[in-house]
Steps between C-alpha positions, in 0.01 A plus 500: 500500500208500259258234587346326204149598595324512166456127469426470872230761553232247419604316813246730659226366276440131583309303237552770242535423125391138545206277443426510872239770558574755769170403667658168595657674802166635631431264792223635713658714773403404850601699805842386609544665838874558499468706816501167696873498428578860601801536731414702812742626769393654831840645594773718347854375429854586570625586150461421128505127571137541618374615160216412269525530120285717279555554128354537149720256309786746443517718814497350844542612860587328824252662742577489869424680830768521768417463872424842652632646171403569147350356182746416224484414133820340358455549129611274209473474127562197276740686267681733739836362392831636604793500256580139588147361466400495864139592581517796738229655716354829381495651847317484833226722633441566870157615623488637854170568683454698818344399734652170411229233439763227492585489869541144629214368706235695308260374238664422168397298195689462177334302224640373173175556307525255216168574330590869449879457466580734785612522863252642753616632840266603781668630814396672823767648715293663765263402781203657327531253218533760225615318182729571214418300187767460227474329163825430305469377144690502172264588216458192284463711184748785560857534637382668815511415871217630719475556870154616604442601866197589708508590867214544751685792654746757376855366475834638389663312213850513351600313186861483390720291267801319640817397326821310562841469343479254214728201487714674235529811718262701280210710627146589384430844364227691687326826409173685546298616197183693577301302751686171433805321627704335223775245552686274261811300437674495162767252386643757258762348270575212735409147377639147509336411172795551270724315740261197496486483123871547472550206745336276236666683208172612345535875524354539150155415654496844666368652184177295504464448876513837671648534849224444765679688780663808352314819597230303684321734732246403763335663796181668621296821501286555814221741581257513787139629527429664837876564574742773399848463372748611767859457383553133417180375671126555501328611824161614626204447732153365424280195479540399132813451295596333173861433391581419135833370381567444127797276420657412162824376350632612160826526309555870430822693447347801673327421830280805443309296252426238761394772743252653254350167400458379858348830616264473204353179634368674816379801293278269290398258774124417526454512880121473487477157340843348568413294804185353352692403184780359717249284684347377173848379388539301822144363467580372156823350630338310786214375279752350261607213714535373853552200727340459841561224760404422859538203733162328529615294803494810720209654671341806335650721775854389413477528125647789305586678817822709505724445796814659650836342402580189678872602506718741303451414137235231572123545448260398780172429314344151550345502153776386266277536196440864590876566536552352155216682327575833661871472405402408143266792450720760674800374296303560184418850634872571563593403148221715358647789699835471322440298177382751245816696441728476199739253672443177690477489875810382678442193723718641777263769624371667183427861584407414861843453657559671833803554720520191723760337726748329267489138606837434332670736745541399863473866613154529351591791273199656334496487117435841344181609329632415154669175576418141416703183454570419132354842420575577133421167331212270425545144628280281283421209726367747753345750252292237316309404815360849534346463157383144454191554721381792283380270218241314710414825680429674169746777588640533148573872535731436795675217317577720204813672632666164576468375141564843357834532676649166391373538150636855478855376548472207259716671235765568765488140611545382138801731459652382826448132404660555156790704634577267786421149374527558127163360411143623447217497746454665838566379850356637825663399816400545862618859558446784257554874542245758389747573215455147359850403611566249783721505801477173688778584752725225366862588597614284210310619196368831643146464385562300182429129456823298442604406149542132550732328258429133433758271649635757741429496876201701608583828669438548870126494536256785581127511569395624157775385264287252301162603637304595183149392602361848552445560134295186467272586794465855382381379154261252662354785700459708183340206324260449789413872491391447144306184589306699761446817291496352145649826374627408157706815465688414823564145370633622170711793617621380839461131573633364173800730472593433861456122465699495175807650662481317835455155335769583240748554782451146634494357148840648417673497838516130565631205298323173399589148594538212259118459481451864408366586846585835662744465788472780759856517632644677677181609669348574839183413684407855594762623759513170680649207308822597312681326213173335393405306192142516360329694783130446552458878508611585147371177344152528645498865408576438135249209474225705662570816304536333159191284559300811587623693197428218261140481616439851372377541144680810371861404564719600198586187295877548544471524876265202511739285302793605719311434826366162379858398419637613830217328684607170355860563605416575866585236762220400732456647846734284721304251715604227741323221675528348846282221643280534189445872557603748235625847589666792320872557528667847516716395198630192326833569671612763747814552697454710817249717675528870599146620573165371639274470194321189379551548130302193410186682595531717189351206302188549713501880526553718309534240219190289580585166347399296806212511756126520523342448155806330362433186705839526660414636848686200634828607327457846649437364851793254465720788393383708802584211730848469361589872469824584669393833639178471704334826604809704427498829695194378687299449176508882446649751260551364145464136596232304313402207728133614524476532121628147466247369748220667302618339174513163672144548638639487857242735654595464873868550438425807277269642770738456788793637291309812407379564854864475619624721209260784575489456880871584503609852397775753566602553859598857401188616313152515646292423195466116470497514120855648497685177462794411726858602435659153495642409245381806307469873575194637670216546407533182297237480228599166337390358833146609417527403135590136565215470753250664260586252220452210740160620617387560137608148402318352806181657353544443126748335261502475121645219290433515129133592452394366841436713809547322829304667779611472871770239423679569829244686706483377862173367638534715811491828305182676387578746224421661170697613203480689181802438270598551138601211267629458148293604197334794671324274748384600849401248764324551835431245767426440863544215740343460844518227762687271268257539207516690174219758510519639149726539200440769245710551185491721198495462212240225542658278239785438746267315739575177318868537596440524879610204712403525872809358669395571859529171688144505658345550160640174360 
């Protein structure tokens, strides 16, 4: 698939080609000591479930040390696709050291070093206290893994790749070339792409949308300083060693081309300056934005102090603010480790999946290295939550692949809409394959939405039959990206074409009533309320999107006229009243429920029509009180309760909800920021995304031109933040002992827009 990158490259240049000077982002950089949130372990683990992540945005490794055993790197890459679109691992590397410094009961310290984007291990396996120091990092500027090792005494080291039979029974190719080990997997002629397009009867699109899987080749080239190649492993003795692993993926008919290109990376690698440049990248990243928090009701001895787990999958720290802030910042690190590839990160593990006991099977069967639930598709309601926090964090580069992907398949979605429904526009539903097709598991329509004929009974329902909201939220996210970056090229070449087709779908897909108003039927409220009429999700999405577009000055006249007309034809967001209290309904009418989502919340987030700044906090709080599904799945995963609390200004509820969210993690994985497996796969990253959005909105919210500071920040938390806002604006602030200490904003002309909403400041 050829990604439409030309119009999107300027995503990397915020505030370019606009009237906002680039200097408007230069807030004075103070020292944000991210090391306060490092994760430190003093013991080894049993297997890959005790791993830490390290990555450069495209390559990533699960790093783990086994009790009385070896050091492992389980390697992944964002575009290591098999023929069916699954992201596979690119191999595993085992490092054995003798005498073994990893014996249980001896000194051991493994640190997730956030400031330098690496993992540091210091271990001593003998009574004399002789130490082995190991640094594992993935070069932020090159597709290379590094393992650098120093030992106080001479040790024997062996390094070898490990493989397994792939799920399709294929194997990796392994060979030695000079002083290097080379291994790769190639899909050859195999691909599901033509099948997917044939399913929608749009095979003619193959000419303009090349197959993304055919001949895709991925793997690694490894070499080792201080060791000699011995068969299919490296071995040697000494005190200093350096292991380098280059990894790439490319579509080539002849794998030899891939081999030569990947070997060339190591041949031209700048070893002298690579680590300092790597650290500079991470320094810039951490200076870009942050949020800190700590419970000011605790004694100094109890604050920001790591603690052992209270129980499996349950954190033991007393300082809830510290749990939340550490989780927020480490989650941002994890996304930076896997968010700069060509394709978006999958919510269900990204490139950091590991074999773990399958909680669906009573016998505890271990999933394989390449496995994940719902592996070869993007599920929008989950995917979006990984990317919403990137706007306020200023992580535009890591948001790029998300928007790139959905925009790259716009022509395919238009063709599918025309072929299937017979009208123009483009719809995006919940599930979509990398190919641009969709397979929603429906046994009735086999991936296609039903063609509903007026007057006939509706077909047997399915979770995504009439669930078209994903396109609206996608377009709102793209519009917000423009509002933050003010990149006019992106607005012209991406936002407007995307908005034009998504809005056109709704305009043509539904009929009007006798008053000329659009009637959304048959429709759904996400996956939950079926056979709905006028859902709050789609109506609020169209109102919010069209309002936002019409506020921009350079909208083409034809589009402006169309959108103004459609705006007049939209019904209002459905509301109800009880005991004089208004609240939002999921839909004007709905038949029955099949999932646990509160669809009415969409009129609050992501389509912010109600809440702080609108003067309708009471409607949000009333809606929260009447929501049918309270704290679904323990308020974790993709649930949005804490986000709703923030928009209602309910600081205590938001605080307690976030503490609970991030205090609870997977019982199977050791790292607390690897979200739990229920109801999603593990590690679950939409769990972190929803919590990150809530924490950002507790600190800052925007409505129109106004900037509401600390609208849902609890009195019991001291903290600081640096966040990005619309119009190339950056805001910093701090609060201590219930008082706002300082607020700094650039450009200075935005000061007039700031409203201090912290309760103690009123």
